[in-house]
C-alpha angles and dihedrals in degrees: 000000000000091000092054092047090050091047092052091047092050091049090050091049094049091047089051092052094047091050092050091047091051092048089057091048090055093046093050092046091050093048092048090052088067093060098043098231123204105281091214092059106114092225092052090048091051091048091050093048090052098046110029097069090056093044090049091051092050091045090054090065107023130041104239104177116088120169090344095306118115112218096185091108089054091050090049093050093047090049093048091047089052090052090046095050096040112031099032093046089050091052091049094049091048089051093049093043092060 
């Protein structure tokens, strides 16, 4: 039982770290979009490859541009925060309840 509890807690911790890392990737990508960086810069290309598929998925279902401002990054961050606060907390409570 102790092994399963530790496994669930480890999964929750890793999920929490991955969510936080992706939130920072979204924030950095959004901030870079204000300064129009060189699209051939390798860092910019990696950030675009990591964020554009998620933005495209959201834009398919929700209009995200209002007055010329794209709120897709905000929607992604709010969704990730919800997952972090809901799913990860449930995993931690399950692990500590065992």
